[in-house]
N, C-alpha and C positions, 0 to 999 in steps of 0.2 A: 504494500500500500504506500502511496506517495502522496504527501500533502504539500501543496505549494501555497506560500503566503506572500502577499504583496505588502511590503512595508510602507507603501504610500497609502494604503487603504486603512482608514481608521478602524473599521470593523475587524480586519485581520489583526491589527495591533491589539485590539481589545481581547481578541481570542487568545493571543499569545500571553497577555497578562493573566488571563484567567487560567490558562494551562500552567503557568509558573506558580500561581497561587495554589492550585490544586496539588502541585508537586511538593510544595513545602508542607511540613507537618502543621496542621491547623491547631491553633489554640482557641479557646473560647472567644477571645477578643477578635481574632482574625476571622472567625467563622461568620461574624456579622458583616454584611456588605456596607461599605462606607459610601458617602455621597460622591467621592472621587472615583471609586471603582464600582460601577454598577455591574451586576452579574450579566453575563452574556445571555442573550435570548436563547431560550431552549429551542433547538431546531427540531421540528417535528419530522419524524421519519414515517414514511408510509409503512403500515404494517405489512408483514409478508403475506403473500397471497395464500389463501387457505389451500392446504394440500388435499387433493382428492385421492383417496386410497385406490390402489390398483384393483380392478375387479378380480374376484377369486376365479381361478381357472376352473372350468367346469370339470367335474369328476366324470371320467369316461364310463365308470361303472357306478351308478348311483347305488346308495345303500338300499338293498332290497330285502334286508332282514338277515337272519343268521346264515352262516356258511356251513358247509359240510364239516369243516373243522370245528366250528362252534358246537354243532350237533354231536359230533363224536366226543368232544371233551365233556359235554354234559352227560352223555350216555355213560361214559366211563366212570364219572362221579357216582351216578346212580347204581351202576353195577357193583362198584367198589363198596357201596354202603348197603348192599344186599337187596337192591331193588331191580334186579335183572328182569323179573317178570313184568315190571312196569315198562321197561324199555322195550321188551318184546311186544307188549300190548300196543305201545305207541307205534312200533314198526308195522304191526298188523293193520292199524287204522289207515295207514297210507299205502298198504299193499307192498311193503318191501321186506326183504329177508335180512338185510344188513344195513347198517347206517351208511357205510361207504358206497352202497349201491343206490342210495336215494337219488331220485331225479331232482334237479335243481328247483323245480316249481313245487316240490312236496316237502322240502326241508323245513319251511316255516310251519306247516301243519304238523309235521312230526315233532318238532320242538314244542309246539303248543300242547299237543297231546301228552308228550312226555312230562311236561311241567304240570299239566292237569292231574295226571296219574300220580305224580310225585307228591302233590299236595293232599291227596286223599289218605284217609286212615286205611288200615289194612282191611277193615270190614267194608268200607265204601268201595275200595278197589275190587275186593272179591265180588261184591254185589254188581259192580259195573261189568264184570267179566262173565257173569252168569247168564 
């Protein structure tokens, strides 16, 4: 940055005086402007233009629900906790034999069924399968 001052211009001289004044340690007496040295007019700066955020790139694969990996992870949790029959019942509701063989459009229904069966008591589950 380069600043050019014209020593023949009273405003530039006033600006130099003010800069020198600011550079010196200010005491309470010097902090008050005197009649001889009036403070420089505050130069108004235009505020920066508001920044507009870049649009989010469109996701080529919109979130369509759970993936087969999500379904497999949840099924493994249930099988590990002794609820293999509930996973099998959920697979039957969508007509699949294994989680890995689920058709993409049936994954959401399978997960919903599995969660519904997992939330049931043993008696409710037994009754739903009768």
